[in-house]
C-alpha positions as CSV (number, residue, x, y, z in Angstrom):
1,M,-9.0,20.7,-1.4
2,V,-6.1,18.7,-2.8
3,A,-3.2,21.1,-3.5
4,E,-2.1,21.7,-7.0
5,I,1.3,20.6,-8.1
6,E,3.6,22.4,-10.5
7,I,4.1,20.5,-13.7
8,A,6.4,21.0,-16.7
9,P,4.9,22.4,-19.9
10,E,5.4,19.1,-21.7
11,D,3.2,17.3,-19.2
12,A,0.3,19.7,-19.5
13,E,-1.2,17.7,-22.4
14,F,-0.9,14.5,-20.4
15,R,-2.7,16.1,-17.4
16,D,-5.5,17.2,-19.6
17,E,-5.8,13.7,-21.0
18,V,-6.1,12.3,-17.5
19,R,-8.7,14.8,-16.5
20,T,-10.8,14.2,-19.6
21,W,-10.7,10.5,-19.2
22,L,-11.7,10.6,-15.5
23,D,-14.6,13.0,-16.4
24,E,-15.9,10.7,-19.0
25,H,-15.4,7.4,-17.1
26,L,-15.9,8.2,-13.4
27,V,-19.7,8.1,-13.9
28,G,-22.7,6.0,-13.0
29,E,-22.0,3.3,-10.4
30,F,-18.3,4.3,-10.2
31,A,-19.3,7.8,-9.3
32,R,-21.5,6.6,-6.5
33,Y,-18.4,5.0,-4.9
34,K,-16.1,8.0,-5.1
35,G,-13.5,8.0,-2.4
36,V,-14.5,4.5,-1.2
37,G,-12.0,2.1,0.2
38,S,-8.2,2.3,0.7
39,P,-5.2,0.0,0.3
40,T,-6.3,-1.6,3.5
41,D,-10.1,-1.4,3.2
42,D,-12.0,-3.8,0.9
43,T,-15.3,-2.0,1.0
44,A,-17.3,-2.3,-2.4
45,W,-14.7,-4.8,-3.7
46,D,-16.6,-5.9,-6.8
47,V,-17.3,-2.3,-7.9
48,R,-13.6,-1.4,-7.4
49,V,-12.5,-4.5,-9.4
50,A,-14.7,-3.4,-12.2
51,W,-13.3,0.1,-11.9
52,E,-9.8,-1.2,-12.1
53,K,-10.6,-3.1,-15.2
54,E,-11.9,0.2,-16.6
55,L,-8.6,1.8,-15.8
56,S,-6.8,-1.1,-17.4
57,A,-8.7,-0.8,-20.6
58,G,-7.8,2.9,-20.7
59,G,-4.1,2.2,-20.2
60,W,-3.8,3.8,-16.8
61,L,-2.3,1.0,-14.8
62,G,1.5,0.5,-14.7
63,L,2.1,3.8,-16.3
64,T,5.9,3.7,-15.9
65,W,6.2,0.0,-16.8
66,P,7.8,-1.0,-20.1
67,V,5.5,-1.1,-23.1
68,E,6.4,-4.7,-23.8
69,Y,4.7,-5.8,-20.6
70,G,1.6,-3.6,-21.1
71,G,2.7,-0.4,-19.5
72,R,3.0,3.0,-21.1
73,G,6.7,3.7,-20.5
74,A,5.6,7.0,-18.9
75,T,7.8,9.3,-16.9
76,T,7.9,9.6,-13.2
77,A,6.5,13.1,-13.5
78,Q,3.5,11.8,-15.5
79,E,2.8,9.1,-12.9
80,I,2.8,11.8,-10.2
81,V,0.5,13.9,-12.3
82,F,-1.9,11.0,-12.7
83,E,-1.9,10.2,-9.0
84,Y,-2.8,13.8,-8.1
85,E,-5.5,14.0,-10.7
86,Y,-6.9,10.6,-9.5
87,A,-7.0,11.8,-5.9
88,K,-8.6,15.1,-6.9
89,A,-11.3,13.2,-8.7
90,A,-11.8,11.1,-5.5
91,A,-11.9,7.9,-7.7
92,P,-12.4,4.6,-5.8
93,A,-9.3,3.2,-4.2
94,R,-7.5,0.7,-6.4
95,V,-7.6,-3.0,-5.3
96,G,-4.5,-4.2,-7.0
97,T,-1.9,-2.2,-5.1
98,Q,-0.1,-5.4,-3.9
99,A,0.7,-6.3,-7.5
100,L,0.9,-2.9,-9.1
101,E,3.0,-1.0,-6.5
102,L,4.9,-3.8,-4.8
103,L,5.3,-7.1,-6.6
104,G,5.3,-5.7,-10.1
105,P,8.2,-3.3,-9.5
106,S,10.1,-6.1,-7.6
107,L,9.7,-8.4,-10.6
108,L,10.9,-5.6,-12.9
109,A,14.0,-5.1,-10.7
110,Y,14.8,-8.7,-9.7
111,G,12.6,-11.1,-11.8
112,T,13.6,-13.3,-14.7
113,E,12.4,-12.5,-18.2
114,E,10.1,-15.5,-18.0
115,Q,8.6,-14.2,-14.8
116,K,8.0,-10.8,-16.2
117,A,6.3,-12.1,-19.3
118,R,4.2,-14.5,-17.3
119,F,3.0,-12.2,-14.5
120,L,3.1,-8.6,-15.5
121,P,0.5,-8.6,-18.3
122,P,-2.1,-10.4,-16.2
123,I,-1.5,-7.9,-13.4
124,L,-2.1,-4.9,-15.7
125,A,-5.2,-6.7,-17.1
126,V,-6.6,-7.2,-13.6
127,E,-6.8,-10.9,-14.2
128,E,-4.8,-12.1,-11.2
129,M,-4.7,-10.7,-7.7
130,W,-1.7,-10.9,-5.4
131,G,-1.2,-11.1,-1.6
132,Q,2.0,-10.5,0.4
133,G,3.3,-13.3,2.6
134,F,5.9,-11.6,4.8
135,S,4.8,-11.2,8.4
136,E,4.3,-14.2,10.7
137,P,3.0,-14.5,14.3
138,G,6.6,-14.5,15.5
139,A,8.1,-12.4,12.8
140,G,6.4,-9.0,12.3
141,S,8.7,-6.0,12.3
142,D,11.7,-8.4,12.7
143,L,11.3,-10.2,9.3
144,A,14.7,-11.9,9.7
145,A,13.0,-14.2,12.3
146,V,10.8,-15.8,9.5
147,S,10.3,-19.5,10.2
148,T,8.0,-20.5,7.3
149,R,10.3,-23.0,5.5
150,A,10.6,-24.2,1.9
151,S,12.7,-27.1,0.6
152,L,13.4,-28.1,-2.9
153,E,12.1,-31.5,-3.8
154,G,12.8,-32.4,-7.4
155,D,11.5,-29.5,-9.6
156,E,9.2,-28.0,-6.9
157,W,9.5,-26.1,-3.7
158,V,7.5,-27.5,-0.8
159,I,6.4,-25.0,1.8
160,H,5.3,-25.3,5.5
161,G,4.4,-22.5,7.9
162,Q,2.1,-19.6,8.5
163,K,1.8,-16.0,7.5
164,V,-0.5,-13.3,9.0
165,W,-1.7,-9.8,8.2
166,T,-1.9,-10.7,4.5
167,T,-3.7,-7.7,3.0
168,F,-6.6,-8.8,0.7
169,G,-5.2,-12.3,1.0
170,H,-8.7,-13.9,0.7
171,H,-9.0,-12.2,-2.7
172,A,-5.5,-13.4,-3.9
173,D,-4.8,-15.8,-6.7
174,W,-1.1,-15.8,-6.0
175,L,1.1,-14.9,-3.0
176,Y,4.7,-13.7,-2.9
177,V,6.1,-15.5,0.2
178,L,9.3,-15.0,2.1
179,C,10.5,-18.4,3.2
180,R,13.5,-19.9,5.1
181,T,15.3,-22.1,2.6
182,D,18.5,-22.6,4.7
183,P,17.6,-24.4,7.9
184,D,20.5,-22.8,9.8
185,R,18.5,-20.2,11.8
186,S,21.7,-18.4,12.8
187,L,22.0,-17.2,9.2
188,R,18.8,-15.1,9.7
189,H,18.4,-12.9,6.7
190,R,21.0,-14.8,4.7
191,G,18.9,-17.9,4.5
192,L,15.7,-16.5,3.1
193,T,14.1,-16.8,-0.4
194,L,11.2,-15.0,-2.0
195,L,8.8,-17.5,-3.7
196,L,5.8,-17.0,-5.9
197,V,3.1,-19.4,-4.8
198,P,-0.3,-20.2,-6.4
199,V,-3.3,-20.1,-3.9
200,D,-5.6,-22.6,-5.6
201,Q,-4.0,-25.8,-4.3
202,P,-4.6,-28.3,-1.4
203,G,-1.6,-27.1,0.6
204,V,-2.8,-23.5,1.0
205,R,-5.5,-22.3,3.4
206,I,-6.5,-18.7,3.8
207,S,-8.7,-17.4,6.7
208,P,-9.9,-13.7,6.6
209,I,-9.5,-11.6,9.8
210,E,-12.1,-8.9,10.6
211,N,-10.5,-5.6,11.7
212,I,-11.8,-3.1,14.2
213,A,-13.9,-1.3,11.6
214,G,-15.6,-4.5,10.5
215,S,-13.7,-5.0,7.2
216,A,-11.9,-8.2,6.2
217,E,-8.9,-6.3,5.0
218,F,-6.4,-9.0,5.8
219,S,-6.0,-12.8,6.3
220,E,-3.8,-15.4,7.9
221,C,-2.4,-18.0,5.5
222,F,-1.4,-21.6,6.3
223,F,1.0,-23.6,4.2
224,D,0.9,-27.4,4.7
225,G,2.9,-28.9,1.9
226,A,2.1,-26.2,-0.5
227,R,4.0,-26.4,-3.8
228,T,5.4,-24.1,-6.4
229,A,7.7,-24.6,-9.4
230,A,11.5,-24.5,-8.8
231,E,11.8,-21.4,-11.1
232,M,9.4,-19.4,-9.0
233,V,12.2,-17.7,-7.1
234,V,12.5,-13.9,-7.3
235,G,16.1,-13.0,-7.2
236,D,18.6,-15.6,-5.9
237,V,18.0,-18.6,-3.6
238,N,18.9,-17.5,-0.1
239,G,19.1,-14.0,-1.5
240,G,15.5,-13.0,-0.8
241,W,16.4,-10.4,1.9
242,S,17.6,-7.8,-0.6
243,V,14.5,-8.3,-2.7
244,V,12.2,-7.9,0.3
245,M,14.0,-4.8,1.5
246,G,13.5,-3.3,-1.9
247,T,9.8,-4.2,-1.8
248,L,9.3,-2.8,1.7
249,A,10.9,0.5,0.6
250,M,8.4,0.6,-2.3
251,E,5.6,-0.3,0.1
252,R,6.4,2.5,2.5
253,G,7.0,5.0,-0.4
254,S,4.1,4.1,-2.6
255,A,1.7,4.1,0.3
256,L,2.6,7.7,1.1
257,M,1.0,9.3,-2.0
258,P,-2.6,8.0,-1.6
259,M,-2.4,8.6,2.2
260,Q,-1.1,12.1,1.8
261,L,-3.7,13.0,-0.8
262,A,-6.5,11.5,1.2
263,M,-5.3,13.4,4.2
264,Q,-5.5,16.7,2.3
265,R,-9.2,16.0,1.6
266,E,-9.8,15.0,5.2
267,V,-8.1,18.2,6.5
268,A,-10.3,20.3,4.2
269,A,-13.4,18.5,5.6
270,V,-12.2,19.0,9.2
271,L,-11.6,22.7,8.5
272,E,-15.0,23.1,7.1
273,N,-16.6,21.3,10.0
274,A,-14.7,23.5,12.5
275,K,-15.9,26.7,10.8
276,R,-19.5,25.5,10.5
277,S,-19.7,24.4,14.2
278,G,-17.8,27.5,15.5
279,A,-15.1,25.3,17.1
280,S,-12.5,27.2,15.1
281,G,-13.0,30.1,17.5
282,D,-11.2,28.1,20.2
283,P,-7.4,28.9,19.9
284,R,-6.5,25.3,21.0
285,V,-8.6,23.9,18.1
286,R,-7.1,26.5,15.7
287,Q,-3.6,25.3,16.7
288,R,-4.5,21.6,16.0
289,L,-6.1,22.6,12.7
290,A,-2.9,24.5,11.7
291,D,-0.7,21.6,12.7
292,A,-2.8,19.2,10.6
293,Y,-2.7,21.6,7.6
294,I,1.1,22.0,7.9
295,A,1.6,18.2,8.2
296,T,-0.1,17.5,4.9
297,H,2.2,19.9,3.1
298,V,5.2,18.4,4.7
299,M,4.0,15.0,3.7
300,G,3.4,16.2,0.1
301,A,7.0,17.5,-0.3
302,T,8.4,14.3,1.2
303,T,6.2,12.0,-0.8
304,L,7.4,13.5,-4.1
305,R,11.0,13.0,-3.0
306,V,10.5,9.4,-1.9
307,V,8.5,8.3,-4.9
308,S,11.1,9.8,-7.3
309,S,13.9,8.0,-5.4
310,I,12.1,4.7,-5.6
311,I,11.6,4.9,-9.4
312,E,15.1,6.2,-10.0
313,D,16.4,3.4,-7.7
314,K,18.3,5.5,-5.3
315,Q,18.1,2.7,-2.8
316,Q,20.0,4.3,0.2
317,T,18.1,7.5,-0.1
318,T,14.8,5.7,-0.5
319,S,15.2,3.4,2.5
320,S,15.9,6.2,5.0
321,A,13.4,8.7,3.6
322,A,10.7,6.1,3.3
323,T,11.2,5.0,6.9
324,I,11.1,8.5,8.2
325,S,8.1,9.4,6.1
326,K,6.1,6.3,7.0
327,L,6.5,7.1,10.7
328,Y,5.6,10.8,10.2
329,A,2.5,10.0,8.0
330,A,1.1,7.4,10.3
331,T,1.5,9.5,13.4
332,E,0.0,12.7,11.8
333,H,-2.9,10.8,10.3
334,Q,-3.8,9.4,13.7
335,R,-3.8,12.9,15.1
336,L,-6.0,14.2,12.3
337,A,-8.5,11.4,12.8
338,E,-8.6,12.1,16.5
339,L,-9.2,15.8,15.8
340,A,-12.1,15.0,13.4
341,I,-13.8,12.9,16.1
342,D,-13.1,15.4,18.9
343,L,-14.8,18.2,16.9
344,R,-18.0,16.2,16.6
345,G,-18.3,15.6,20.3
346,D,-20.9,13.1,21.5
347,D,-22.3,12.7,17.9
348,A,-19.1,10.8,16.9
349,M,-19.9,8.0,19.4
350,V,-23.1,7.1,17.6
351,T,-23.0,4.8,14.6
352,G,-25.6,4.6,11.8
353,G,-23.7,5.6,8.7
354,L,-24.7,4.5,5.2
355,G,-22.0,1.8,4.9
356,P,-22.7,-1.8,5.6
357,D,-20.7,-1.5,8.9
358,G,-22.8,1.4,10.1
359,L,-19.7,3.7,10.3
360,D,-19.4,7.1,8.6
361,A,-16.2,8.4,7.0
362,D,-14.8,10.0,10.2
363,Q,-15.5,7.0,12.3
364,K,-13.9,4.6,9.9
365,S,-10.8,6.8,9.4
366,F,-10.4,7.0,13.2
367,L,-10.6,3.2,13.7
368,L,-8.5,2.2,10.7
369,S,-5.8,4.7,11.6
370,R,-5.1,2.9,14.9
371,A,-3.2,0.2,12.9
372,E,-1.1,2.7,10.8
373,T,1.6,2.8,13.5
374,I,1.8,-1.0,13.5
375,Y,1.6,-2.4,10.0
376,G,4.6,-2.0,7.7
377,G,6.9,-1.9,10.7
378,T,5.8,-0.5,14.1
379,A,6.5,3.1,15.1
380,E,8.8,1.8,17.8
381,I,10.8,-0.2,15.3
382,Q,10.9,2.7,12.8
383,R,12.3,5.0,15.5
384,N,15.0,2.5,16.3
385,I,15.9,2.2,12.6
386,I,16.0,6.0,12.2
387,A,18.2,6.3,15.3
388,E,20.7,3.6,14.5
389,R,20.8,3.5,10.7
390,V,20.0,7.1,9.7
391,L,21.4,9.1,12.6
392,G,24.2,6.6,13.5
393,L,23.3,6.5,17.2
394,P,24.3,3.5,19.3
395,R,21.9,0.6,19.8
């Protein structure tokens, strides 16, 4: 069961509006795909795109975005209420997270008025999909080592290089790409620029990569003379590092809420399974169940703090809290997934679920959780960041 949250009296009417709308619209085919997918799982993609357009028509995307760009201008508290009610209803995972939770807020913070007017309304209308071009084969957690280069030729940037682990990249119409625009590699982060690049052109090639659970959640992207207009720079030329750090803080923070709420549902299912099978009679199992239950509540409190800091733009607080929370959430979710599999014993080793990949929910969660301590910055790198930048320990 997803835990209830305390809300202010003035938000009760908004909560009731959310519940009523979900009851009326999460029906038919959408109801058959309750709880399907995740920000890194493209299962039932077409149905989820249709669902996202349903959300758009109802005005539920970009709740806190300004009204002039198609948002509601809602409060942080109302956005949190919506996310909790959405999770309680087990609605399908949204497909536009790259644009809605990462690029969109970055454009609001760093973009030009022309960029906001051009890109934000189509994002909210689910007319354009976006992919993130940050990581490279030689620049994963160390993004300052990016080597994909872009040079200004006339009124266009020309791009050469490769990106990898681009979530939903094969569905993207546009990519936001971190490029080296100053050839002096010794500058590292001071020579990087964030560019907005259209996918439908001869200089861009995207190849999906199948993950361990059989889903094509991410892609590798190749740029061979790809072009984008000179004005498609987010922030300043050679000033992309500060934009990217803001985006990564949003990524780590925004990813926490759906993960934490999904974990609460998974914990409830594991508890029920342990009671039904009699495994809860084992004190070692009870301890693992208690640890999982406590972890979700710790995540819940931390998530609210991180999300509030992101929206209120408390950058220093956000960066450290999001880093700590990302590490904690990824580690605890792996432990929970392992517990769910252990409780099922030999049965967990046999596939034959209803999904096209033959995996049931526990099996898919276990397999996909393996990467959670890798993507968005490896657990090892996160521990170094916490030690050096948060605790002030020596390198």
